[in-house]
PyMOL Python script that loads the backbone (N, CA, C, O; Angstrom):
from pymol import cmd

cmd.read_pdbstr("""\
ATOM      1  N   UNK A   1     -61.540   8.731 -63.089  1.00  0.00           N
ATOM      2  CA  UNK A   1     -59.793   7.983 -62.457  1.00  0.00           C
ATOM      3  C   UNK A   1     -58.889   9.245 -62.258  1.00  0.00           C
ATOM      4  O   UNK A   1     -58.844  10.261 -62.951  1.00  0.00           O
ATOM      5  N   UNK A   2     -58.341   8.995 -61.391  1.00  0.00           N
ATOM      6  CA  UNK A   2     -57.067   9.654 -61.200  1.00  0.00           C
ATOM      7  C   UNK A   2     -56.285   9.706 -61.736  1.00  0.00           C
ATOM      8  O   UNK A   2     -56.895   9.717 -62.805  1.00  0.00           O
ATOM      9  N   UNK A   3     -54.525   9.798 -62.241  1.00  0.00           N
ATOM     10  CA  UNK A   3     -53.377   9.127 -62.141  1.00  0.00           C
ATOM     11  C   UNK A   3     -52.889   8.776 -63.641  1.00  0.00           C
ATOM     12  O   UNK A   3     -53.480   8.956 -64.706  1.00  0.00           O
ATOM     13  N   UNK A   4     -51.528   8.178 -63.361  1.00  0.00           N
ATOM     14  CA  UNK A   4     -51.371   7.832 -65.277  1.00  0.00           C
ATOM     15  C   UNK A   4     -51.466   5.978 -65.097  1.00  0.00           C
ATOM     16  O   UNK A   4     -51.522   5.145 -64.193  1.00  0.00           O
ATOM     17  N   UNK A   5     -51.444   6.026 -66.360  1.00  0.00           N
ATOM     18  CA  UNK A   5     -51.911   4.252 -66.242  1.00  0.00           C
ATOM     19  C   UNK A   5     -51.138   3.538 -67.067  1.00  0.00           C
ATOM     20  O   UNK A   5     -50.964   3.933 -68.220  1.00  0.00           O
ATOM     21  N   UNK A   6     -50.471   2.209 -66.537  1.00  0.00           N
ATOM     22  CA  UNK A   6     -49.937   1.473 -66.673  1.00  0.00           C
ATOM     23  C   UNK A   6     -48.956   1.485 -67.697  1.00  0.00           C
ATOM     24  O   UNK A   6     -47.872   0.912 -67.594  1.00  0.00           O
ATOM     25  N   UNK A   7     -49.339   2.152 -68.713  1.00  0.00           N
ATOM     26  CA  UNK A   7     -48.839   1.496 -70.154  1.00  0.00           C
ATOM     27  C   UNK A   7     -47.963   2.610 -70.167  1.00  0.00           C
ATOM     28  O   UNK A   7     -46.883   2.459 -70.738  1.00  0.00           O
ATOM     29  N   UNK A   8     -48.296   3.978 -69.510  1.00  0.00           N
ATOM     30  CA  UNK A   8     -47.657   5.361 -69.798  1.00  0.00           C
ATOM     31  C   UNK A   8     -46.912   5.778 -68.540  1.00  0.00           C
ATOM     32  O   UNK A   8     -46.275   6.831 -68.535  1.00  0.00           O
ATOM     33  N   UNK A   9     -46.961   5.131 -67.667  1.00  0.00           N
ATOM     34  CA  UNK A   9     -45.970   4.277 -66.311  1.00  0.00           C
ATOM     35  C   UNK A   9     -44.582   3.728 -66.875  1.00  0.00           C
ATOM     36  O   UNK A   9     -43.525   4.149 -66.403  1.00  0.00           O
ATOM     37  N   UNK A  10     -44.608   2.831 -67.841  1.00  0.00           N
ATOM     38  CA  UNK A  10     -43.601   2.068 -67.801  1.00  0.00           C
ATOM     39  C   UNK A  10     -43.160   2.657 -69.230  1.00  0.00           C
ATOM     40  O   UNK A  10     -42.082   2.460 -69.790  1.00  0.00           O
ATOM     41  N   UNK A  11     -44.050   3.289 -69.610  1.00  0.00           N
ATOM     42  CA  UNK A  11     -42.859   3.875 -71.052  1.00  0.00           C
ATOM     43  C   UNK A  11     -42.253   5.186 -70.688  1.00  0.00           C
ATOM     44  O   UNK A  11     -41.401   5.716 -71.401  1.00  0.00           O
ATOM     45  N   UNK A  12     -42.823   5.870 -69.245  1.00  0.00           N
ATOM     46  CA  UNK A  12     -42.065   6.389 -68.182  1.00  0.00           C
ATOM     47  C   UNK A  12     -40.344   6.076 -67.893  1.00  0.00           C
ATOM     48  O   UNK A  12     -39.253   6.516 -68.254  1.00  0.00           O
ATOM     49  N   UNK A  13     -40.894   5.047 -67.025  1.00  0.00           N
ATOM     50  CA  UNK A  13     -39.747   4.224 -66.208  1.00  0.00           C
ATOM     51  C   UNK A  13     -38.712   3.113 -67.713  1.00  0.00           C
ATOM     52  O   UNK A  13     -37.758   2.336 -67.684  1.00  0.00           O
ATOM     53  N   UNK A  14     -39.434   3.552 -68.586  1.00  0.00           N
ATOM     54  CA  UNK A  14     -38.619   2.361 -69.792  1.00  0.00           C
ATOM     55  C   UNK A  14     -37.598   3.108 -70.467  1.00  0.00           C
ATOM     56  O   UNK A  14     -36.441   2.815 -70.768  1.00  0.00           O
ATOM     57  N   UNK A  15     -38.454   4.387 -70.678  1.00  0.00           N
ATOM     58  CA  UNK A  15     -37.436   5.557 -71.773  1.00  0.00           C
ATOM     59  C   UNK A  15     -36.152   5.491 -71.662  1.00  0.00           C
ATOM     60  O   UNK A  15     -35.395   4.918 -72.447  1.00  0.00           O
ATOM     61  N   UNK A  16     -35.632   6.530 -69.919  1.00  0.00           N
ATOM     62  CA  UNK A  16     -35.358   6.359 -70.176  1.00  0.00           C
ATOM     63  C   UNK A  16     -33.135   4.807 -69.922  1.00  0.00           C
ATOM     64  O   UNK A  16     -31.912   4.691 -69.999  1.00  0.00           O
ATOM     65  N   UNK A  17     -34.296   4.296 -69.666  1.00  0.00           N
ATOM     66  CA  UNK A  17     -33.073   2.952 -70.412  1.00  0.00           C
ATOM     67  C   UNK A  17     -32.768   2.092 -71.157  1.00  0.00           C
ATOM     68  O   UNK A  17     -31.825   1.302 -71.186  1.00  0.00           O
ATOM     69  N   UNK A  18     -34.311   2.413 -72.292  1.00  0.00           N
ATOM     70  CA  UNK A  18     -33.728   2.526 -73.384  1.00  0.00           C
ATOM     71  C   UNK A  18     -32.973   3.133 -74.268  1.00  0.00           C
ATOM     72  O   UNK A  18     -32.443   2.634 -75.260  1.00  0.00           O
ATOM     73  N   UNK A  19     -32.901   4.960 -73.638  1.00  0.00           N
ATOM     74  CA  UNK A  19     -31.891   5.410 -74.338  1.00  0.00           C
ATOM     75  C   UNK A  19     -30.544   4.800 -74.016  1.00  0.00           C
ATOM     76  O   UNK A  19     -29.916   3.952 -74.651  1.00  0.00           O
ATOM     77  N   UNK A  20     -30.309   5.282 -73.140  1.00  0.00           N
ATOM     78  CA  UNK A  20     -28.874   4.602 -72.525  1.00  0.00           C
ATOM     79  C   UNK A  20     -28.561   3.206 -73.288  1.00  0.00           C
ATOM     80  O   UNK A  20     -27.414   3.215 -73.735  1.00  0.00           O
ATOM     81  N   UNK A  21     -29.224   2.086 -73.541  1.00  0.00           N
ATOM     82  CA  UNK A  21     -29.133   1.260 -74.155  1.00  0.00           C
ATOM     83  C   UNK A  21     -28.106   1.580 -75.596  1.00  0.00           C
ATOM     84  O   UNK A  21     -26.939   1.256 -75.822  1.00  0.00           O
ATOM     85  N   UNK A  22     -29.308   2.506 -76.580  1.00  0.00           N
ATOM     86  CA  UNK A  22     -29.377   2.124 -77.702  1.00  0.00           C
ATOM     87  C   UNK A  22     -27.453   3.665 -77.468  1.00  0.00           C
ATOM     88  O   UNK A  22     -26.492   3.299 -78.143  1.00  0.00           O
ATOM     89  N   UNK A  23     -27.286   4.641 -76.860  1.00  0.00           N
ATOM     90  CA  UNK A  23     -26.228   5.476 -76.474  1.00  0.00           C
ATOM     91  C   UNK A  23     -24.801   3.674 -76.304  1.00  0.00           C
ATOM     92  O   UNK A  23     -23.980   3.292 -77.138  1.00  0.00           O
ATOM     93  N   UNK A  24     -25.043   3.236 -75.276  1.00  0.00           N
ATOM     94  CA  UNK A  24     -24.047   2.025 -75.379  1.00  0.00           C
ATOM     95  C   UNK A  24     -23.801   1.566 -76.687  1.00  0.00           C
ATOM     96  O   UNK A  24     -22.878   1.973 -77.392  1.00  0.00           O
ATOM     97  N   UNK A  25     -24.539   0.807 -76.971  1.00  0.00           N
ATOM     98  CA  UNK A  25     -24.857   0.427 -78.985  1.00  0.00           C
ATOM     99  C   UNK A  25     -24.025   0.969 -79.408  1.00  0.00           C
ATOM    100  O   UNK A  25     -22.950   0.417 -79.170  1.00  0.00           O
ATOM    101  N   UNK A  26     -23.939   2.103 -80.127  1.00  0.00           N
ATOM    102  CA  UNK A  26     -24.039   3.105 -80.967  1.00  0.00           C
ATOM    103  C   UNK A  26     -22.358   3.266 -80.238  1.00  0.00           C
ATOM    104  O   UNK A  26     -21.476   2.819 -80.971  1.00  0.00           O
ATOM    105  N   UNK A  27     -21.849   3.898 -78.789  1.00  0.00           N
ATOM    106  CA  UNK A  27     -20.757   3.777 -79.057  1.00  0.00           C
ATOM    107  C   UNK A  27     -19.762   2.449 -79.093  1.00  0.00           C
ATOM    108  O   UNK A  27     -18.534   2.396 -79.161  1.00  0.00           O
ATOM    109  N   UNK A  28     -20.880   1.267 -79.012  1.00  0.00           N
ATOM    110  CA  UNK A  28     -19.803   0.001 -78.252  1.00  0.00           C
ATOM    111  C   UNK A  28     -19.329  -0.536 -79.906  1.00  0.00           C
ATOM    112  O   UNK A  28     -18.301  -1.210 -79.969  1.00  0.00           O
ATOM    113  N   UNK A  29     -20.197  -0.182 -81.414  1.00  0.00           N
ATOM    114  CA  UNK A  29     -20.292  -0.906 -82.222  1.00  0.00           C
ATOM    115  C   UNK A  29     -19.816  -0.660 -82.874  1.00  0.00           C
ATOM    116  O   UNK A  29     -20.237  -1.267 -83.859  1.00  0.00           O
ATOM    117  N   UNK A  30     -18.964   0.003 -83.154  1.00  0.00           N
ATOM    118  CA  UNK A  30     -17.567   1.117 -83.837  1.00  0.00           C
ATOM    119  C   UNK A  30     -16.168   0.479 -83.597  1.00  0.00           C
ATOM    120  O   UNK A  30     -15.289   0.269 -84.433  1.00  0.00           O
ATOM    121  N   UNK A  31     -16.164   0.215 -82.238  1.00  0.00           N
ATOM    122  CA  UNK A  31     -15.302  -0.072 -81.108  1.00  0.00           C
ATOM    123  C   UNK A  31     -15.284  -1.339 -81.578  1.00  0.00           C
ATOM    124  O   UNK A  31     -14.217  -1.917 -81.782  1.00  0.00           O
ATOM    125  N   UNK A  32     -16.370  -1.859 -81.781  1.00  0.00           N
ATOM    126  CA  UNK A  32     -16.047  -3.518 -81.524  1.00  0.00           C
ATOM    127  C   UNK A  32     -15.604  -4.044 -82.888  1.00  0.00           C
ATOM    128  O   UNK A  32     -14.758  -4.903 -83.135  1.00  0.00           O
ATOM    129  N   UNK A  33     -16.303  -3.394 -83.644  1.00  0.00           N
ATOM    130  CA  UNK A  33     -16.476  -4.287 -85.228  1.00  0.00           C
ATOM    131  C   UNK A  33     -14.881  -3.633 -85.918  1.00  0.00           C
ATOM    132  O   UNK A  33     -14.392  -4.032 -86.975  1.00  0.00           O
ATOM    133  N   UNK A  34     -14.206  -2.434 -84.914  1.00  0.00           N
ATOM    134  CA  UNK A  34     -12.709  -2.265 -85.131  1.00  0.00           C
ATOM    135  C   UNK A  34     -11.689  -2.946 -85.143  1.00  0.00           C
ATOM    136  O   UNK A  34     -10.742  -3.182 -85.894  1.00  0.00           O
ATOM    137  N   UNK A  35     -12.224  -3.343 -83.730  1.00  0.00           N
ATOM    138  CA  UNK A  35     -11.216  -4.784 -83.048  1.00  0.00           C
ATOM    139  C   UNK A  35     -11.194  -5.510 -83.838  1.00  0.00           C
ATOM    140  O   UNK A  35     -10.263  -5.511 -84.643  1.00  0.00           O
ATOM    141  N   UNK A  36     -12.034  -6.247 -83.898  1.00  0.00           N
ATOM    142  CA  UNK A  36     -12.663  -7.440 -84.130  1.00  0.00           C
ATOM    143  C   UNK A  36     -12.507  -7.405 -85.959  1.00  0.00           C
ATOM    144  O   UNK A  36     -12.775  -8.208 -86.852  1.00  0.00           O
ATOM    145  N   UNK A  37     -12.118  -6.474 -85.923  1.00  0.00           N
ATOM    146  CA  UNK A  37     -11.608  -6.489 -87.537  1.00  0.00           C
ATOM    147  C   UNK A  37      -9.857  -6.361 -87.597  1.00  0.00           C
ATOM    148  O   UNK A  37      -9.278  -7.064 -88.425  1.00  0.00           O
ATOM    149  N   UNK A  38      -9.646  -6.122 -87.363  1.00  0.00           N
ATOM    150  CA  UNK A  38      -7.852  -6.013 -86.651  1.00  0.00           C
ATOM    151  C   UNK A  38      -7.859  -7.172 -86.150  1.00  0.00           C
ATOM    152  O   UNK A  38      -7.349  -7.621 -87.177  1.00  0.00           O
ATOM    153  N   UNK A  39      -7.963  -8.031 -85.546  1.00  0.00           N
ATOM    154  CA  UNK A  39      -8.094  -9.663 -84.554  1.00  0.00           C
ATOM    155  C   UNK A  39      -7.930 -10.818 -85.961  1.00  0.00           C
ATOM    156  O   UNK A  39      -7.029 -11.637 -86.147  1.00  0.00           O
ATOM    157  N   UNK A  40      -9.297 -10.490 -86.927  1.00  0.00           N
ATOM    158  CA  UNK A  40      -9.233 -11.069 -87.838  1.00  0.00           C
ATOM    159  C   UNK A  40      -8.285 -11.335 -89.226  1.00  0.00           C
ATOM    160  O   UNK A  40      -8.115 -12.124 -90.155  1.00  0.00           O
ATOM    161  N   UNK A  41      -7.759  -9.954 -88.590  1.00  0.00           N
ATOM    162  CA  UNK A  41      -6.279  -9.643 -89.962  1.00  0.00           C
ATOM    163  C   UNK A  41      -5.526 -10.868 -90.024  1.00  0.00           C
ATOM    164  O   UNK A  41      -5.019 -11.330 -91.047  1.00  0.00           O
ATOM    165  N   UNK A  42      -5.474 -11.485 -88.598  1.00  0.00           N
ATOM    166  CA  UNK A  42      -3.974 -12.245 -88.368  1.00  0.00           C
ATOM    167  C   UNK A  42      -3.758 -13.501 -88.972  1.00  0.00           C
ATOM    168  O   UNK A  42      -2.705 -13.943 -89.431  1.00  0.00           O
ATOM    169  N   UNK A  43      -5.110 -14.137 -88.911  1.00  0.00           N
ATOM    170  CA  UNK A  43      -5.498 -15.461 -88.934  1.00  0.00           C
ATOM    171  C   UNK A  43      -5.110 -15.514 -90.599  1.00  0.00           C
ATOM    172  O   UNK A  43      -5.065 -14.588 -91.409  1.00  0.00           O
ATOM    173  N   UNK A  44      -4.859 -16.904 -90.772  1.00  0.00           N
ATOM    174  CA  UNK A  44      -4.491 -16.830 -92.385  1.00  0.00           C
ATOM    175  C   UNK A  44      -5.936 -17.469 -93.713  1.00  0.00           C
ATOM    176  O   UNK A  44      -5.924 -17.381 -94.941  1.00  0.00           O
ATOM    177  N   UNK A  45      -7.234 -18.199 -92.584  1.00  0.00           N
ATOM    178  CA  UNK A  45      -7.881 -18.447 -93.217  1.00  0.00           C
ATOM    179  C   UNK A  45      -9.179 -16.752 -93.278  1.00  0.00           C
ATOM    180  O   UNK A  45      -9.541 -16.562 -92.117  1.00  0.00           O
ATOM    181  N   UNK A  46      -9.478 -16.256 -93.722  1.00  0.00           N
ATOM    182  CA  UNK A  46     -10.090 -14.748 -93.267  1.00  0.00           C
ATOM    183  C   UNK A  46     -11.514 -14.891 -93.760  1.00  0.00           C
ATOM    184  O   UNK A  46     -11.916 -15.350 -94.829  1.00  0.00           O
ATOM    185  N   UNK A  47     -12.421 -14.214 -92.368  1.00  0.00           N
ATOM    186  CA  UNK A  47     -13.689 -14.377 -92.075  1.00  0.00           C
ATOM    187  C   UNK A  47     -14.597 -13.281 -91.672  1.00  0.00           C
ATOM    188  O   UNK A  47     -14.805 -13.034 -90.484  1.00  0.00           O
ATOM    189  N   UNK A  48     -15.360 -12.354 -93.027  1.00  0.00           N
ATOM    190  CA  UNK A  48     -15.526 -10.678 -92.809  1.00  0.00           C
ATOM    191  C   UNK A  48     -16.540 -11.292 -91.689  1.00  0.00           C
ATOM    192  O   UNK A  48     -16.814 -12.468 -91.450  1.00  0.00           O
ATOM    193  N   UNK A  49     -17.027 -10.022 -91.054  1.00  0.00           N
ATOM    194  CA  UNK A  49     -17.832  -9.638 -89.945  1.00  0.00           C
ATOM    195  C   UNK A  49     -18.912  -8.828 -90.560  1.00  0.00           C
ATOM    196  O   UNK A  49     -18.787  -7.858 -91.308  1.00  0.00           O
ATOM    197  N   UNK A  50     -20.123  -9.458 -90.067  1.00  0.00           N
ATOM    198  CA  UNK A  50     -21.595  -9.236 -90.674  1.00  0.00           C
ATOM    199  C   UNK A  50     -21.913  -8.112 -89.888  1.00  0.00           C
ATOM    200  O   UNK A  50     -21.589  -8.048 -88.702  1.00  0.00           O
ATOM    201  N   UNK A  51     -22.490  -7.276 -90.437  1.00  0.00           N
ATOM    202  CA  UNK A  51     -23.585  -6.184 -89.606  1.00  0.00           C
ATOM    203  C   UNK A  51     -24.556  -6.711 -88.592  1.00  0.00           C
ATOM    204  O   UNK A  51     -24.958  -6.567 -87.438  1.00  0.00           O
ATOM    205  N   UNK A  52     -24.736  -7.587 -89.983  1.00  0.00           N
ATOM    206  CA  UNK A  52     -26.018  -8.748 -88.893  1.00  0.00           C
ATOM    207  C   UNK A  52     -25.607  -9.230 -87.683  1.00  0.00           C
ATOM    208  O   UNK A  52     -26.396  -9.878 -86.996  1.00  0.00           O
ATOM    209  N   UNK A  53     -24.821  -9.076 -87.427  1.00  0.00           N
ATOM    210  CA  UNK A  53     -24.358  -9.999 -86.001  1.00  0.00           C
ATOM    211  C   UNK A  53     -24.735  -8.195 -84.589  1.00  0.00           C
ATOM    212  O   UNK A  53     -25.319  -8.025 -83.518  1.00  0.00           O
ATOM    213  N   UNK A  54     -23.908  -7.301 -85.620  1.00  0.00           N
ATOM    214  CA  UNK A  54     -24.447  -5.970 -84.660  1.00  0.00           C
ATOM    215  C   UNK A  54     -25.544  -6.240 -84.570  1.00  0.00           C
ATOM    216  O   UNK A  54     -25.792  -6.883 -83.550  1.00  0.00           O
ATOM    217  N   UNK A  55     -26.759  -5.942 -85.496  1.00  0.00           N
ATOM    218  CA  UNK A  55     -28.088  -5.612 -84.944  1.00  0.00           C
ATOM    219  C   UNK A  55     -28.446  -6.351 -84.160  1.00  0.00           C
ATOM    220  O   UNK A  55     -28.705  -5.690 -83.154  1.00  0.00           O
ATOM    221  N   UNK A  56     -28.730  -7.925 -83.897  1.00  0.00           N
ATOM    222  CA  UNK A  56     -28.808  -8.779 -83.662  1.00  0.00           C
ATOM    223  C   UNK A  56     -28.515  -8.736 -82.497  1.00  0.00           C
ATOM    224  O   UNK A  56     -29.381  -9.114 -81.708  1.00  0.00           O
ATOM    225  N   UNK A  57     -26.821  -8.131 -81.799  1.00  0.00           N
ATOM    226  CA  UNK A  57     -26.528  -8.068 -80.564  1.00  0.00           C
ATOM    227  C   UNK A  57     -27.201  -6.930 -79.773  1.00  0.00           C
ATOM    228  O   UNK A  57     -27.424  -6.885 -78.563  1.00  0.00           O
ATOM    229  N   UNK A  58     -27.545  -5.787 -80.975  1.00  0.00           N
ATOM    230  CA  UNK A  58     -28.279  -4.574 -80.474  1.00  0.00           C
ATOM    231  C   UNK A  58     -29.914  -4.775 -79.903  1.00  0.00           C
ATOM    232  O   UNK A  58     -30.416  -4.263 -78.902  1.00  0.00           O
ATOM    233  N   UNK A  59     -30.629  -5.826 -81.041  1.00  0.00           N
ATOM    234  CA  UNK A  59     -32.128  -6.466 -80.009  1.00  0.00           C
ATOM    235  C   UNK A  59     -31.634  -6.844 -79.496  1.00  0.00           C
ATOM    236  O   UNK A  59     -31.767  -6.145 -78.491  1.00  0.00           O
ATOM    237  N   UNK A  60     -30.793  -7.783 -79.189  1.00  0.00           N
ATOM    238  CA  UNK A  60     -31.147  -9.100 -77.581  1.00  0.00           C
ATOM    239  C   UNK A  60     -30.263  -8.122 -77.280  1.00  0.00           C
ATOM    240  O   UNK A  60     -29.224  -8.702 -77.597  1.00  0.00           O
ATOM    241  N   UNK A  61     -29.823  -6.730 -76.778  1.00  0.00           N
ATOM    242  CA  UNK A  61     -29.774  -6.248 -75.537  1.00  0.00           C
ATOM    243  C   UNK A  61     -30.935  -5.129 -74.768  1.00  0.00           C
ATOM    244  O   UNK A  61     -31.331  -4.701 -73.683  1.00  0.00           O
ATOM    245  N   UNK A  62     -31.142  -5.034 -76.505  1.00  0.00           N
ATOM    246  CA  UNK A  62     -32.385  -3.914 -76.352  1.00  0.00           C
ATOM    247  C   UNK A  62     -33.845  -4.345 -75.651  1.00  0.00           C
ATOM    248  O   UNK A  62     -34.733  -3.567 -75.302  1.00  0.00           O
ATOM    249  N   UNK A  63     -33.840  -6.004 -75.530  1.00  0.00           N
ATOM    250  CA  UNK A  63     -35.522  -6.524 -75.150  1.00  0.00           C
ATOM    251  C   UNK A  63     -34.631  -7.300 -74.102  1.00  0.00           C
ATOM    252  O   UNK A  63     -35.358  -7.420 -73.116  1.00  0.00           O
ATOM    253  N   UNK A  64     -33.421  -7.879 -73.839  1.00  0.00           N
ATOM    254  CA  UNK A  64     -33.339  -7.584 -72.342  1.00  0.00           C
ATOM    255  C   UNK A  64     -32.809  -6.391 -71.284  1.00  0.00           C
ATOM    256  O   UNK A  64     -32.279  -6.462 -70.176  1.00  0.00           O
ATOM    257  N   UNK A  65     -33.054  -5.682 -71.821  1.00  0.00           N
ATOM    258  CA  UNK A  65     -32.869  -4.319 -70.976  1.00  0.00           C
ATOM    259  C   UNK A  65     -34.571  -3.681 -70.312  1.00  0.00           C
ATOM    260  O   UNK A  65     -34.860  -3.076 -69.279  1.00  0.00           O
ATOM    261  N   UNK A  66     -35.543  -4.258 -71.681  1.00  0.00           N
ATOM    262  CA  UNK A  66     -36.988  -3.615 -72.345  1.00  0.00           C
ATOM    263  C   UNK A  66     -37.674  -5.146 -70.959  1.00  0.00           C
ATOM    264  O   UNK A  66     -38.547  -5.183 -70.092  1.00  0.00           O
ATOM    265  N   UNK A  67     -37.333  -5.472 -71.139  1.00  0.00           N
ATOM    266  CA  UNK A  67     -38.095  -7.106 -70.477  1.00  0.00           C
ATOM    267  C   UNK A  67     -37.596  -6.986 -68.832  1.00  0.00           C
ATOM    268  O   UNK A  67     -38.446  -7.139 -67.954  1.00  0.00           O
ATOM    269  N   UNK A  68     -36.578  -6.785 -68.578  1.00  0.00           N
ATOM    270  CA  UNK A  68     -36.174  -6.361 -66.805  1.00  0.00           C
ATOM    271  C   UNK A  68     -36.508  -5.207 -66.353  1.00  0.00           C
ATOM    272  O   UNK A  68     -36.632  -5.096 -65.134  1.00  0.00           O
ATOM    273  N   UNK A  69     -36.700  -4.250 -67.067  1.00  0.00           N
ATOM    274  CA  UNK A  69     -37.299  -2.509 -66.242  1.00  0.00           C
ATOM    275  C   UNK A  69     -38.703  -2.508 -66.395  1.00  0.00           C
ATOM    276  O   UNK A  69     -39.422  -1.938 -65.575  1.00  0.00           O
ATOM    277  N   UNK A  70     -39.291  -3.289 -67.691  1.00  0.00           N
ATOM    278  CA  UNK A  70     -40.936  -3.434 -68.026  1.00  0.00           C
ATOM    279  C   UNK A  70     -41.543  -4.514 -66.553  1.00  0.00           C
ATOM    280  O   UNK A  70     -42.532  -4.321 -65.845  1.00  0.00           O
ATOM    281  N   UNK A  71     -40.646  -5.496 -66.494  1.00  0.00           N
ATOM    282  CA  UNK A  71     -40.998  -6.688 -64.948  1.00  0.00           C
ATOM    283  C   UNK A  71     -40.757  -5.563 -63.960  1.00  0.00           C
ATOM    284  O   UNK A  71     -41.441  -5.806 -62.966  1.00  0.00           O
ATOM    285  N   UNK A  72     -40.189  -4.622 -63.833  1.00  0.00           N
ATOM    286  CA  UNK A  72     -40.281  -3.621 -62.384  1.00  0.00           C
ATOM    287  C   UNK A  72     -40.983  -2.701 -62.053  1.00  0.00           C
ATOM    288  O   UNK A  72     -41.283  -2.228 -60.957  1.00  0.00           O
ATOM    289  N   UNK A  73     -41.410  -2.300 -63.756  1.00  0.00           N
ATOM    290  CA  UNK A  73     -42.426  -1.283 -64.180  1.00  0.00           C
ATOM    291  C   UNK A  73     -43.720  -1.507 -63.910  1.00  0.00           C
ATOM    292  O   UNK A  73     -44.500  -0.662 -63.469  1.00  0.00           O
ATOM    293  N   UNK A  74     -43.961  -2.589 -64.158  1.00  0.00           N
ATOM    294  CA  UNK A  74     -45.272  -2.983 -64.100  1.00  0.00           C
ATOM    295  C   UNK A  74     -46.270  -3.758 -62.913  1.00  0.00           C
ATOM    296  O   UNK A  74     -47.464  -3.977 -62.706  1.00  0.00           O
ATOM    297  N   UNK A  75     -44.616  -4.072 -62.144  1.00  0.00           N
ATOM    298  CA  UNK A  75     -44.931  -4.199 -60.415  1.00  0.00           C
ATOM    299  C   UNK A  75     -45.423  -2.787 -59.434  1.00  0.00           C
ATOM    300  O   UNK A  75     -46.392  -2.451 -58.752  1.00  0.00           O
ATOM    301  N   UNK A  76     -44.260  -2.301 -59.799  1.00  0.00           N
ATOM    302  CA  UNK A  76     -43.928  -0.418 -59.710  1.00  0.00           C
ATOM    303  C   UNK A  76     -45.983  -0.714 -59.743  1.00  0.00           C
ATOM    304  O   UNK A  76     -46.716  -1.537 -59.194  1.00  0.00           O
ATOM    305  N   UNK A  77     -46.183   0.264 -60.532  1.00  0.00           N
ATOM    306  CA  UNK A  77     -47.707   0.257 -61.408  1.00  0.00           C
ATOM    307  C   UNK A  77     -48.485  -0.273 -61.034  1.00  0.00           C
ATOM    308  O   UNK A  77     -49.450   0.472 -61.205  1.00  0.00           O
ATOM    309  N   UNK A  78     -48.841  -1.208 -60.548  1.00  0.00           N
ATOM    310  CA  UNK A  78     -50.095  -1.789 -59.948  1.00  0.00           C
ATOM    311  C   UNK A  78     -49.816  -1.626 -58.657  1.00  0.00           C
ATOM    312  O   UNK A  78     -50.714  -2.106 -57.966  1.00  0.00           O
ATOM    313  N   UNK A  79     -48.925  -1.137 -58.019  1.00  0.00           N
ATOM    314  CA  UNK A  79     -48.449  -1.346 -56.840  1.00  0.00           C
ATOM    315  C   UNK A  79     -49.463  -0.260 -56.373  1.00  0.00           C
ATOM    316  O   UNK A  79     -49.579   0.786 -57.010  1.00  0.00           O
ATOM    317  N   UNK A  80     -50.478  -0.616 -54.824  1.00  0.00           N
ATOM    318  CA  UNK A  80     -51.169   0.261 -53.978  1.00  0.00           C
ATOM    319  C   UNK A  80     -50.274   1.720 -53.058  1.00  0.00           C
ATOM    320  O   UNK A  80     -49.708   1.798 -51.968  1.00  0.00           O
ATOM    321  N   UNK A  81     -50.605   2.925 -54.446  1.00  0.00           N
ATOM    322  CA  UNK A  81     -49.932   4.118 -53.297  1.00  0.00           C
ATOM    323  C   UNK A  81     -50.002   4.174 -52.107  1.00  0.00           C
ATOM    324  O   UNK A  81     -49.147   4.486 -51.278  1.00  0.00           O
ATOM    325  N   UNK A  82     -51.270   3.799 -51.969  1.00  0.00           N
ATOM    326  CA  UNK A  82     -51.570   3.870 -49.437  1.00  0.00           C
ATOM    327  C   UNK A  82     -50.621   3.460 -49.043  1.00  0.00           C
ATOM    328  O   UNK A  82     -50.235   3.857 -47.944  1.00  0.00           O
ATOM    329  N   UNK A  83     -49.479   2.024 -50.137  1.00  0.00           N
ATOM    330  CA  UNK A  83     -48.685   1.045 -49.582  1.00  0.00           C
ATOM    331  C   UNK A  83     -47.943   1.840 -48.776  1.00  0.00           C
ATOM    332  O   UNK A  83     -47.980   2.028 -47.560  1.00  0.00           O
ATOM    333  N   UNK A  84     -47.178   2.334 -49.747  1.00  0.00           N
ATOM    334  CA  UNK A  84     -45.856   3.463 -50.145  1.00  0.00           C
ATOM    335  C   UNK A  84     -46.269   4.258 -49.056  1.00  0.00           C
ATOM    336  O   UNK A  84     -45.964   3.880 -47.925  1.00  0.00           O
ATOM    337  N   UNK A  85     -46.918   5.303 -49.210  1.00  0.00           N
ATOM    338  CA  UNK A  85     -47.235   6.014 -48.009  1.00  0.00           C
ATOM    339  C   UNK A  85     -47.319   5.845 -46.885  1.00  0.00           C
ATOM    340  O   UNK A  85     -46.975   6.636 -46.007  1.00  0.00           O
ATOM    341  N   UNK A  86     -47.903   4.534 -46.722  1.00  0.00           N
ATOM    342  CA  UNK A  86     -47.891   4.477 -45.047  1.00  0.00           C
ATOM    343  C   UNK A  86     -46.670   4.192 -43.859  1.00  0.00           C
ATOM    344  O   UNK A  86     -46.521   4.207 -42.637  1.00  0.00           O
ATOM    345  N   UNK A  87     -45.750   3.865 -45.400  1.00  0.00           N
ATOM    346  CA  UNK A  87     -44.850   3.498 -43.933  1.00  0.00           C
ATOM    347  C   UNK A  87     -43.806   4.626 -44.484  1.00  0.00           C
ATOM    348  O   UNK A  87     -42.624   4.296 -44.585  1.00  0.00           O
ATOM    349  N   UNK A  88     -44.212   5.960 -44.846  1.00  0.00           N
ATOM    350  CA  UNK A  88     -43.084   6.566 -44.532  1.00  0.00           C
ATOM    351  C   UNK A  88     -43.560   7.314 -43.984  1.00  0.00           C
ATOM    352  O   UNK A  88     -42.897   8.198 -43.442  1.00  0.00           O
TER     353      UNK A  88
END
""", "prot")
cmd.dss("prot")
cmd.show_as("cartoon", "prot")
cmd.util.cbc("prot")
cmd.orient("prot")
């Protein structure tokens, strides 16, 4: 059997998107924390910002990104390559 397995194709296609989501989360989290902290200081009854909110948001974002990319990757990995070559 020649070629890559379905799991290897999913890994190759998903890796770049997942890395970009990680970078976006690590850039946006400190900015969001700082701006939320400054905004919450203006209220009479202050509430704290839990790091758990940022962790859950990051995990949710990663899950959505992975599911959307892996759905397309599975579809591409299971496609017959002859069909693609035939139309080019």
